C-alpha distance (Angstrom), angle and dihedral (degrees) to the residues before:
residue distance angle dihedral
M1 . . .
D2 3.82 . .
N3 3.82 114.1 .
K4 3.79 94.2 -177.0
P5 3.83 110.6 137.9
V6 3.80 117.4 -107.0
S7 3.82 111.2 -112.9
I8 3.78 118.3 -123.3
L9 3.81 121.3 -170.8
I10 3.78 112.8 -140.9
T11 3.79 115.0 -168.1
G12 3.78 118.6 -154.8
G13 3.78 92.1 11.6
A14 3.82 94.0 155.6
G15 3.80 91.7 62.6
F16 3.79 123.7 95.9
I17 3.80 99.1 -88.1
G18 3.81 97.4 33.7
S19 3.80 94.1 48.8
N20 3.79 89.7 54.8
F21 3.80 93.3 43.8
I22 3.82 98.1 50.4
P23 3.85 97.7 60.9
Y24 3.80 89.0 44.3
L25 3.82 92.2 51.8
L26 3.81 93.5 46.0
E27 3.80 92.6 49.5
K28 3.80 98.4 42.4
Y29 3.82 99.1 39.2
P30 3.82 115.1 40.6
C31 3.81 88.7 173.6
Y32 3.84 90.1 73.9
A33 3.78 133.0 74.4
V34 3.80 118.4 -160.6
V35 3.78 127.1 -138.7
N36 3.80 106.5 -170.4
I37 3.80 118.0 -162.7
D38 3.79 116.1 -171.6
K39 3.79 133.0 158.7
I40 3.84 91.0 -148.0
T41 3.78 99.0 -133.0
Y42 3.83 126.0 154.4
A43 3.82 90.9 -56.6
G44 3.82 99.0 49.2
N45 3.78 126.2 81.7
L46 3.80 123.0 172.9
D47 3.82 90.5 -161.9
N48 3.81 85.4 74.9
L49 3.82 89.2 63.7
R50 3.81 99.9 51.9
E51 3.81 91.4 116.5
A52 3.82 90.3 57.4
E53 3.81 101.7 39.6
N54 3.83 95.6 86.9
N55 3.79 95.3 43.0
N56 3.82 109.6 114.2
R57 3.83 88.9 -141.6
Y58 3.81 92.8 59.1
R59 3.81 129.0 83.5
F60 3.79 126.4 176.8
I61 3.79 119.9 -154.4
K62 3.79 119.4 -173.9
G63 3.77 103.4 -144.0
D64 3.76 150.2 117.2
I65 3.81 121.3 -97.5
C66 3.80 88.0 -141.6
N67 3.82 89.0 66.7
R68 3.81 102.1 96.6
E69 3.82 94.8 -176.5
L70 3.81 92.2 53.3
L71 3.80 91.3 48.7
K72 3.81 91.7 49.1
L73 3.80 89.3 50.5
L74 3.82 91.1 51.5
F75 3.81 93.3 47.9
N76 3.81 90.3 50.5
E77 3.81 97.8 41.4
Y78 3.81 96.2 45.8
D79 3.83 99.7 27.2
I80 3.81 91.0 -127.3
R81 3.82 111.9 -145.3
G82 3.80 99.9 175.7
V83 3.78 141.0 22.3
I84 3.78 128.6 -151.6
H85 3.78 103.8 -169.8
F86 3.82 111.7 -155.5
A87 3.83 97.2 142.7
A88 3.78 113.8 118.3
E89 3.71 143.5 131.2
S90 3.78 105.2 -113.5
H91 3.79 143.9 -180.0
V92 3.78 119.8 83.0
D93 3.81 94.5 -130.7
N94 3.81 91.7 54.1
S95 3.80 90.1 50.7
I96 3.79 91.2 53.9
I97 3.81 91.6 52.4
G98 3.82 95.9 43.4
P99 3.81 114.7 10.3
D100 3.82 96.9 165.7
V101 3.82 95.8 76.2
F102 3.82 89.4 50.4
I103 3.79 91.8 55.8
Q104 3.81 91.5 44.4
T105 3.81 97.0 49.4
N106 3.78 103.4 29.3
V107 3.79 98.5 40.0
Y108 3.80 107.0 24.0
G109 3.83 93.6 31.5
T110 3.80 92.1 52.0
F111 3.80 90.2 47.5
T112 3.80 91.3 49.6
V113 3.82 95.7 50.6
L114 3.79 91.0 44.2
D115 3.79 93.9 47.7
V116 3.82 94.1 47.8
A117 3.82 88.9 50.8
R118 3.81 90.2 49.6
E119 3.80 92.1 50.1
Y120 3.80 92.3 47.9
W121 3.82 98.6 43.5
M122 3.79 104.1 31.9
Q123 3.80 137.7 66.5
G124 3.79 92.0 -167.6
P125 3.79 140.8 -40.2
G126 3.80 108.4 -29.7
R127 3.83 92.3 -3.4
Y128 3.79 119.8 106.9
R129 3.78 122.8 -161.9
P130 3.81 108.6 -103.4
G131 3.80 109.0 -82.6
Y132 3.81 94.2 20.2
E133 3.81 98.6 83.4
K134 3.82 93.7 111.5
C135 3.81 96.9 50.4
R136 3.78 114.3 124.9
F137 3.80 138.5 -169.0
H138 3.81 116.3 -151.6
H139 3.80 115.0 -167.6
I140 3.79 117.8 -162.8
S141 3.79 113.1 -146.4
T142 3.81 133.3 177.1
D143 3.77 136.6 -116.9
E144 3.82 86.8 -122.9
V145 3.83 88.5 84.2
Y146 3.82 87.8 72.9
G147 3.79 95.2 58.3
S148 3.78 126.7 -125.0
L149 3.78 131.8 -27.8
G150 3.76 125.1 -145.1
E151 3.79 123.1 -133.3
T152 3.81 90.7 -58.4
G153 3.77 138.6 17.4
F154 3.76 138.9 75.7
F155 3.77 141.6 -122.5
S156 3.79 127.2 -122.4
E157 3.78 133.0 -173.4
D158 3.81 86.5 -95.1
T159 3.81 94.1 58.7
P160 3.83 109.9 111.4
Y161 3.79 116.1 -110.1
A162 3.81 113.2 -102.0
P163 3.81 108.1 165.1
N164 3.80 110.7 -173.2
S165 3.81 104.3 -177.8
P166 3.80 137.4 42.5
Y167 3.82 87.4 -103.6
S168 3.79 95.3 54.0
A169 3.81 92.0 41.0
S170 3.81 90.6 52.7
K171 3.82 91.2 50.3
A172 3.82 91.6 46.4
S173 3.81 88.2 51.0
A174 3.80 90.2 51.2
D175 3.81 90.0 49.6
M176 3.80 90.2 53.6
I177 3.81 92.5 49.2
V178 3.81 90.5 51.8
K179 3.80 90.7 47.5
S180 3.81 91.3 49.4
Y181 3.81 91.4 51.7
Y182 3.79 90.6 50.3
H183 3.81 91.9 52.3
T184 3.81 95.9 39.3
Y185 3.81 101.4 40.5
G186 3.79 105.4 17.0
């Protein structure tokens, strides 16, 4: 019986949420190894991952999720069996000043990670490669896709999308791409 940890690709793992999630995952689930790819922009900080850096089940790769060849290399080298996709350009004000990077990373980057996973795990729509039936892609979105709240209230998954900034529109677009892959490919 092989006790080798299952490799999970975490995108944007040096950001606020990812850098808190990675140590938690490594501590709670010794059956998983983490490959963290992060571009280290304004939102990423490797100092937040000091507790993980010496763990033999953790690898950090400085890279861009838009780089298809790098992603294919990582899937092949580490036999990636799951993706937790945190990577995103964020902050509404930044998206107003420079929307192009938001579209590139949040839309095209999400598509690229998703498509590389599909190519690696699937033989065709609804057909996994043998041994890859349990692979999963988890996309992390934002409540910004639902628009703005007043002084009170809350959003739910049933709230209609109403993105009001380039940031929220790019995340809503990414959500739709993920949903389309689920319905098209399984």
